[in-house]
N, C-alpha and C positions, 0 to 999 in steps of 0.2 A: 696297200690295202685301203687306206683312207680314200685315195683317189678312185679306187675301183668300186667301193661299196657305199660311198657317202650319200648317193642319191637313192639308195634302195632300202633305207631304214624305214620301219613301220612308223606311222604317226603315233608315237607314244610319248608320254611325259615321264621322265625319269628323275627321281629325286636323288641328287647327289650332294654330299656335304664335303666341302674343302676346309680343312682345319690346319692352321699353322700355329706351332707352339714354340716357345723359347723357355729357357731355364729362368724361373722366377727368382731363384736364389742368386744366380749370376747377375741378373738385372739389378736387384736390390743392392748387391755388394758394390756395383759400379755406379749406383745412383748418386751417392754422396760426392764423389769426385766430379761427376758430371755437373751437379748443381753448383759446386764451388767454382767450376770453370765458367758456368753461365753467369754467376754473380760477379765474377771478375770482369767478364765482357760487358755486362750491363753497367758496371761502375766506371769503367774506363772508356767506354765508347757510347756515351749517351746520344741518342738521336740517330745513330747510324743504322743502316740496313745490315742484316746478318744473312749469311748464306752457308750452305753445307753444314759441317759439324758445329760451327759457331751458332747457327740458327737453332739446332737441336738442343745445344747446351743452354741457350737463352730461354727456349720454350720450357725446358725442364725446370730451370730456376723459377720462371714465372708460375709454374704449376704448383710449386711448394712454398713460394715466397710468403703467402698469407699465413699459413699455419706456423711457419718458422718465426715470423715476426710476432704472431700472437703469443708464442711461447717466450718472447722477450729477447730473441736473438736478432742481431743485425750484422751484415757483412762489413768487415773492416778491411779496407784496401791495403793498409800498411802491413798488417800481419797475415792477410789473405786467409782469414778465418772468420767464422761466425762467432760473435762475442755477445755475452749477456752480462750486464753490469748490475751488481747487487749493492744495496745500501749498507750492508753490514757483512762481516765475515766471521766465521767461527773456526778457530785454529787450535790444534794441539800444541801445547808448549811444554818444554822440558828443560831440565838442567843436566849438563854433562860436565864431568871433571870433578875435582876435589876442591873443597872450600879452602881458601878464598878465591880460587881461580876457576870457579864454576862459570860455565858458558850457558846463557839462556838462548834457546833456539825455538823458532816456530817450525812445526812440521806441516803436515797436510792441512789445507784450509778448504772450506766450502762456503758458498754464498748463502746469506740469510736475507730473505725479503723483509721489507719493513712491515708488511702485513702480518707476518709471524710475530714480530715484536709487539704490534698493536694488539693482536689476539691474546698474547700472553699477559699483557697488562690488564686486559678486561677482566680476567679471572673466570671462574666457573667453567662452563663447558668449553668456551673458547680457549681458555688456558690448557685444558686437558687435551684438546685437539692439537694445539701448537706443540705441547710437550711430546705427544705421541709421534708427531712428524719429525721433530728434532732428534728424539731418541733413536729412531731408525737410522738417521744419518750419522749420528755419533757412534753407534755400534759398528757400522761399516768402516768408519774411519779408524776406530779403536782397534779393530781386528787387524787391519793392515799395519798399524803402528806397533802393536804389541809384539808382533813377530820379531821386529828389529830390537825393540826395547828389552824383551826377554833375553835375547842372545847377549845383549850388552851386560845385563845383570849377571848372567851365568859366567861370562868371561871375567867378571870381577870377583868371582868366588861365591856367588849366590845361586848355587845349582838347584836349590829348592824351587826356584821360579819356573823350572821346566814343567811342573805339574799345574801351574796356574793358567787360567784362561779368562777371557773377558766375560763378565757376568752382567752387571746392571749399570745403566747409564742414567744420569740425572742432569736435566737442562735447567739453567737459570740465566738471568740477565747478565751475570758475570761470566757465563760460559758453561760452567758445570764440570762434571767429571764422570769417569767410568771406573768401576771397580774390577779387580781380577780376583778370582777365588779358587780355592782348592778345597772342596768339601765345604765345611762350615767356616773355614778361614777365609775371610774376605778382606782385601786391602785396596785402598784408593790409590791407584798408581798412575792413572792417566788423567791429566788436567787439560781443560779446555779454556779458551779465552775468547769472549765476544768483543769484537772491535768494530766501532762505528767508522767505517771507511769504505770507499768505493772499491769494489772487488770484481774483476772480470773473470768469467769462466768461458772456456772454449767449448763449442759444440763438438762432440765426438760422434763417431759413426753410429754407435748404439743408440744414443739419444736422438740422433737424426732420424733413424728408422722408426722409433716410437712416435715421433712427431709427424713424419712425412709419409709413412706407408699407406694410410687411407687415401691420401691425395694421389699417390703413385698408382694405386689400384684403380682409382676412378678415371685416370687419364694416363695409361701406360705407354702410349705411342712414342712421345719424345724420349722416354727412358729406354724403350726397347731399341729404337733406331739409334739413339746416341751411344749405347753400349755395344753396338755392332751385332745385334740379334744373336746373343750367345746361345749355342746349342740349338740353332734353328732347325725345325723339322716340319715338313709339310705332308699332310696326309689327306687323301681323297677316299671317302667311303660311300658306298651305295647300299641301301637296305638289303639285307639278306632275303632271297626269294625273288628279287627283281629279275624279270626275263625280258630280253631284247631280241627281236626277230629281224633278220636281214634277208631280203629276197621274197620269193624265189628269184634267182638270177641265173644266167648262163655264163660261166667263166670261159677261158680260152680253150678248154678241152671240149667244149660243146655239149657238156652234160649238165642239165639244170640241177641246181642244188638250192637248199634253204638252210641258212645258218641261224642257230639259236644260241644266245649267250645267257647263261644263268649266273647271277652274282650270289656270293655267299660270304661267310666269315670263317677265318681259321681260329685256332686256339688262342691266338694273341689279339683277336679282334680286328685283324686286317682284312680288307676286302679281297675276295678271290673271284675269279671269273672262269667258268667252265664253258668251253665252246664245243658245240655239237653240230656236225654237218650232216644233213639228211639229203639223200639223193631223191630227185623228183623226176623219175622217168615218165610219169604221167603227163608231163608238160612238154609243149613244143619248144625245142631249143631256139632261142632268139625271138620267141613270140612275145605277145603283149603281156602274158602272165609271167614269163621268165626272160626278160630282155637281156641282151648281151651286156657284159660289163665293159667299162672303158679300159683299154690297155694302158699300161704305164706310159707316162710321157716319154717321147723319144729323147735319147741322150743328145748332147751337143754335137753339132756336125764335125766331120773330120777336119783336122787342121789344114789339110791341103786345099780346102775350099770347094772340092768337087766330090761330094759324098756319092758312094756307089748306089745309094737308094734312088737317086735321080739319074736315069739313063741318059747318056749322050750318044750320038750315033757312031762313036768311035770305040773300038774294042780297047780293052786294057792291054798293057804290054804282055800279059800272059796269054793273050789270044782269045780269051773268053769275053763275050759282051757283058754289059752291065746288067742285062735282064736276068742273067743267071748268076748264082753266087760263084765267087772266085774259088779256085782250088787252094790258093795261097792268100794269106792276108796281105792287105795293102802295105807295101814297105814304108809308106809315110806315116802309118798309124803308130802311135806311141803306146806300147803296152801299159806304161804307167798310168795313162789316162783312164784305162778301164778300171784299174785298181782304185784310182781316186774316185771314180763315179760310184763304185761299190761302197767305198767308205762314206761318201756323201749320203747315199741312200740309208746306210745304217744310222748316220747322225740324224737324219730327218725323222726317223721313227722314234717316238717317245713312249712306246708301249701300246698294248692293245686298247686300253681305255681311251687314250688320246687319239688312236686311229678312228675310233667310232664316235667319240664325242670331243672333237677338236676345240670347241668353243667354251668348254668349262674353264673355270679359273685356274685349276691346277695345270692345264695344258697351255695356258696363255704364255706367249713369249715376252720376256721382259725387254723393254727398249734399252738400247745402249745409252750409257750415261754420257751426257754432253756437258762440257765445261761451260759455265755461264759466260756470255759475252758481255762484260761490263764495260761501259763507256764512261770514262772519267771526264767530266766537263772541264773545259779550259776557258779562262777569262784573262784577257790582257788589260793590265792597269798601268797607265802612265803616271809616274811619280815625278812631279815637278815641285821642287822645294824652293821656297822663298824665305828670305831672312826675316826673322821676327823682330819687331820694333818695340817689344814689350819693355825691355830694359835698355832703352836708348840712353846714351851717356849724358846728353844735355837736354834740358827742357826749356820752356819759355816762362820767364818770371812774370807774374801778373803786374799790371800797371799800378803806379802809386795810388794810394787811397787819398781822395781829395775831399776836404770839408771846409766850411766857412764858420768863423767864430769872431764875434766882436767886430764885424765889418771887414775882416781880413780873411784871405783864403790860405789854407794850409794843405800841405801834401805830406803824406807818410810813405816813405819808400819801403818796399818789401825786398829790396835787393839784399840787405844783410841776412834776412831769413832764407832767401834762396841760396845764398852762398853757403850758409850753414848746412842746409839740406844737401847741397851738392857734396859737401865735405863728409857728411856722415852716411851718404848713400851706400858706399861699399860695406860699411859695418852693418847696415840694416839688411842688405842682401845676404851677407854671411850668416847673420843671426837666423834669417828665415830658412836657409839651407840646413843649418845646424838643428833647428827644431824639427824640420821635416825628416831629416835622417834619424833623429831620435825615435819618432813615431814608427818609421819603417822598420828600424832594428827591433823594436819591441814586438811588432806584429810577426816578423820572421822568427824571432826567438820563441814566441808563444806557440807557433805552428810547427816548430821543429820537432 
């Protein structure tokens, strides 16, 4: 149909919208893993070119690197995680067991920035804001801890604690505490300890989405491509009421017709097309107002190399010349070829919309993927080693020092000093190696 009518469309401008969608939820759920992979590639392959999936992961990491680092997180190659280091940590501490065999233990900890400590020390409004922020953290930690602690107390015969829940938390420079209460009965059962010590926290997926979602929304391409376009859907829509006219034309039956396509919308908002064919007996078949349509392209020639459509002066074995159709099919024709040609024609058709508008984006054929042809440069280096004379076994002793005194000439020989130097030479070299190995071992131990 495309080949038959493509030259008979009216000169109209049709507004069509091609929309491709993916699942935002699926893209965001896979974004954190993609960014971590990109950070690993960037850290381990500095200066190299990236292709394929590695390039998409690297671009995704670069898109969110700035907000992640602004939040205080940096990628750690050893742990393969984004870490944030705090100057202080606030931990729940507890005693378990019976006196004097009680065991002190730290439970859940959270990082505390030095700015919070400074604000608390300033007093006034700054202290109130610092206390409000820390109380919210302490309440979340206390609720998680109290579930375990309450069960421990109940198992030891204190069943009344089943009715107690976390109520109020108080922050101080010593750490603070949270109370548990049952009505008017309030007990201070959860103790906190503020420790001045470097404390790392790991960036989790929830915190990552809080930090990176605005950047992902502003540049979604590497994340959509890198996560494999989850739940990809492509939709072409034409405004309802758009009318396209084809013809008039004269098809193979010799009767002029005019085709009208009216676009609309169904209940789901999808574009529909209603095709109406109008007979035009008032026009001359094949005339300028209703030209003949082009027939479909001929199929491939017969495998025997002598198609019957081209007559030769010899009759076929059945006795009928080529100018007339045979009563029997050519025995050399393969029936499966006809079936294949029918299947090919079905595959070529992409729907009515693509038959009439083959150049829109939705009907464009995607090129086949080609593997990149990467050439690795080669360089030949000749290595010629020569012996080093830095630590030669023997040297040349300086000439004796000559001076005159009281009309006489005296010479001071440096030979004894040279002999002494030659004797202690091995000890000096050994000492140098020992000192060097000491520094190397310290560097290796510090970086381990």
